[in-house]
N, C-alpha and C positions, 0 to 999 in steps of 0.2 A: 459662433456662426458655423464653424467647421463641424461641430458635433451635430448641430441641427440638420445640416445638409446631409451628413452621413446617415443619420437616422431616417430621413425621408427617402434617400436612395435605397437603403436596405429594405424599407417598407415596400417600395415599388418593386424591388427585385425579388424579395423572398417572402413577403407577407408579414402578418402581424407578429409572428414568432421572432422576427429579427429586429423589430422596432425598438426594443429596449437595450440593444447593444450600445454601450457608451465607450467612446475613446477616452483614454486617460489624458488629463491635462498635460501638455508638453510632450505628447507622444511623438516619436520620430516618424518621418515619412519614409525613411530607409534605414535598414539595420543589417549589419553583417554578422553572421553567427560565428562565435569563437569557441574554441575548446573550453569546456567547463560550463557552458551554458546549459540550461535545462529549458524544456518547453514551458514550464510554469513561469520561469523568469522572463522569457521572451513574451509570453502572453501578457504578463504584467506591465511590460513596456508599452504595449499598444492599448490595452483594455483596462477599464476601471474594475471590471469583474473578470479575472483571468479565466474562470471556468466557462465563460461565454465564447471562448476561442473557437470552438467548432462552428458557431453560427457565422462568424465572419468568413470562415472558409467555405461554408455552405453557399455563400454568395458567389463562389468561384468554382463552378462544377468541373473545370478542367483539371483541378488538382485531385488526383485519385487517392493519394495517401499523404495528407498534409502533415501528419505527425512524423513523417520521415524527413527530418531536417538535419543537415550536416554542417560541421564547421566549414566556413568559407562560403556558405550559401548567403545570398543577399535577398532580403525581403523588402519589397517596395509597395507602399500603399499608393495605388493609382486609381484612375477612373477611366473606364472603357464604356463607351456609349452611355455616358452619364451614370454608370454604376461603379461602385468601389470594388476593387480587386486587390488581393495580395499577390503580387507577381513574384516569381522565384527565378533567380539567376544563379547558376552553379559556380560562376567565377571561372578564372583561367585554369584552375587545377582540374576542373571537371568539364568545363565547357558549358555553354548555354544550351539548355535542353528545352524542347517544346513541351509545354504543360498539357499533356494529354494522357489518358489512361494507358498504362503500359507496365510491363514487368521489369523491375530494375534488378540488376545483378550485384549491386553494391552491397557488401556485407552489412547485415543489420547492426552488428556491433559498433559500426562507425557512427550510427545515427545518435544524435543527442538524446539523452533520456528525458522522461517527463519530469521526474523529481530526482534529487541527488541520491544516486544509488549507494554511495558510500555510507549513507545514513542508515541503510536497511540491509545491505548485502550480507554482512556477517550474521545478522539476526535471521534473515530468511533461510540461510543455508542450514541452520541448526535449531529450528524451532518448528513445532507443529501443534495442531489441535487434534485431539482424538474425540470423535463424535459420540462414542458410547463407552460406558465402563467395560462392557464385554469385550470390545475391540482391544482395550488395553490389557485386560486379564488374559486374553487368548494368545498373546505374543510370547515367543521364547524368552527365557530369563536366565540371568547369570546364576549358576548353581554352585560354582566353586572357583577359587583362584589357584594359580600355580603354587605348589609347595604349601598348600593349605592357607594361603593368604586370604584375609577377610576383605582387604581393599587392594586395588590394583590401579595402574596408570599406563600411560603411553609406553609401548615397548614390551609390556608384560603379556603373558598368555593367560587367558581365562577359559572357563568351560561353561557352556550354556546348554540348557535343555529345552526341547520343544520341537515343533515342526518347522523345518527350514525350507526356504524357497530355493530350489536348485538354480533358478535363473538370477538370483540376487545374492551373490556371495558376500557383498559388503553390507553391513548393517550399522545403523545408528543406534546408540545406546541411550536410553531415556529413563528418567525416574518420574513416577507419577507426581505431578505438581498440583496446582490449584484447580479445584473443580468449580466451574462457572455455573451459577444458578441465577436466573433472571430475577432481579430484586423486586420486580413488579408482579410477575406472574408465578414466580417460584418454579418455573420450568427448568429442567436440566438442559444446559446449552453445550457443554463439552468439557474436556479435561485438557489442561495445559501440560504437555509433555516436556519436562525440563531436559535440555541437552546435557549429556554426560560425556559422550565421546563417540568414536567410530572404530569399528574393527572388521576384520575379514575372516570368514570361515576357511580354515586351512585343512581341516580333517573332520570326519563325522564317523561316529560309531553308534548305531542305533539312534536314539533320540538325543544323544549328547554330541555337541559340536565343539571343536577347539577353535577359539577365536583369538587372533593376534590383534592387539590394540594399537592402532596407528595414531590415535589422537585422543586426548582426554582434557576436559575443561575442569573436572574435579575428580575425586577418587571414585573409581568404579566399585560398586558394592554388590554383595549378594542380593539377588532379587530384582536388580535393574533389568528393564525390559529391552528387547531388541526389535527394531522396526527396519524393514528394507528402506534403503535411502529413497527419499521422496523426490522423484524426478519431475519436479514442477518448476519449470523455468521462470525466472523473474521477467515479467512482461514490462520492459522498460520503455515501451513506445505507445502506451495507451494514451488516449486524449483526456484532458480534464473535462468533466461534464457534470451536469446536475442530475441527481437521481430522477428517474421517470416517475417513481411513486413517492408518496409522502413518507418521510422517515422521521421517526421520533424515538430516539434511543439514548443510551447512556454510555459513558466511558466506564468500563468495568474494571480495567486493570492496566498497569504499566509493566510489561514483561520484565523490564530490567530492575524492577523492585524499588522505585522511588515514589514518593508521595506527591511532590510538586512536579508539574509537567510543563515543559517549555518547547521552543522550536526544535524540530527534528527528533523529538522523542516519538517512540512507537507506542501506540495505545491499542487496547483490545476493546471492541465495541460489542454490545449485545444485539446487534443486527447483522444479518448476513445475506446470502444469496436468496434464501426463501422470502426475504423482505424486499427484494428487488435491487439490492446493492450489487454493483459491478465494479471491477477495477477501474480506477480513474474518477469515480464519483467524488465530488467535493461536498463536504458538510461543514456547516457553521457550528462552532462550539459555544455553548452558553454557560457562563458561570452561574451555578445555582445560587439563587438569592437566599440570604440568611433569614431566619425567623427571629424577630426582635420584639421586645416588650414595649408597647405604647405607654409611656409614662403618664400620659394624660388620662387615658381610659382604662389602663391596666390590661388591655387586650394583647394577645399575641398577633403580630402582623408579619407577613412574609414579604420581604423585599423582592421586587421583580428580578427575574433572571436577566443577566447582562451578557450581550454578545461579546466574546472575548478572544475569538480565534477562528482559524480555518484548518481543516485537515483533509487529506486525500486518502481514500481507500486504495491500498495496493495489493491486498490479498483477501479473498473471501472464502469462507467455509459456509456450510449450510446455515448455521444459526449464529455464527460469530464472524467478525472481520478484524483485520489489522489495518490501522490507519497511521499516517505520518503527519505530525503537526507541522503545518507550513507557516502559519502565522499565529502569534500569541501576543495580545496587547497587555496581558497580565498572567500571572501564574495560574495554571489550570490544575485540576485535581480529579481523582477518581470520583465518579458519580455526577460529574458535570454532564450536561445534556448535549446531544447532537441533533441538528435539525437540517432541513434543506436550506441552502445558502440564500 
């Protein structure tokens, strides 16, 4: 009864687009946000489909930035003039605030993230996609180690050759990794740059720079490439949402090098910004059905694809994206399909 009433009220308040929002069975009428919560977790407490969260907030135009939710905030599902609203109370530590558009001075870092950042932070800081082979080949490279060493590590000094950016003294050191080719169109999509370490240019002479290594994940070798540190902040407060366009893609890779994929694994998709994907988009993952032999007719028969999980896109490039597996009902694998949820 409660679900039906909510659907009718949402229809009256916001039109057909909000009629399919379904509250989860046993949802709370009130919830206090605690440290460690994520927006995805909270969405799942209220909604059967957590990526529909923006729609229930759209019914409340007083909330300017509903994704900025903080520990201690209290969310209440109420009805005002017959219409449902999620009201926000900041509690004693912040005081009750009027829900109207305004600029808040509270540091963004205190807001709860959309997804568990610890699952992607180390990955994001040290991984990148290079869009063209020329971009990789044009970067400075390690030409020699100190005392004629072939391999080096953190604390060592190495020498690099190329054109250095005077405004970017700190460089990430990368080795050319897997080249991504679309398995369906055979289009070049990008190159995975494997993180090797970090160093700082301390001296230059001509086109040779002296680099002090401050960090290394593996041995730095001759020929490794230097890229300026990628100043691309992790957007921790995007809203879960459905893609605006139809997405039909594949899981191309698991950057950490495993074959079986589970919850909180990072995956690489063969779809990106040019396909309409944005950070926060939720996609369903479908386990690719096997092809079996029909023992009666002798024919080959493909078993239907099975929906087996959900992922959220957290970083997009032009032709590729990174996603975090949020739910998995069974083990997933490379070449499983991704679709609109």
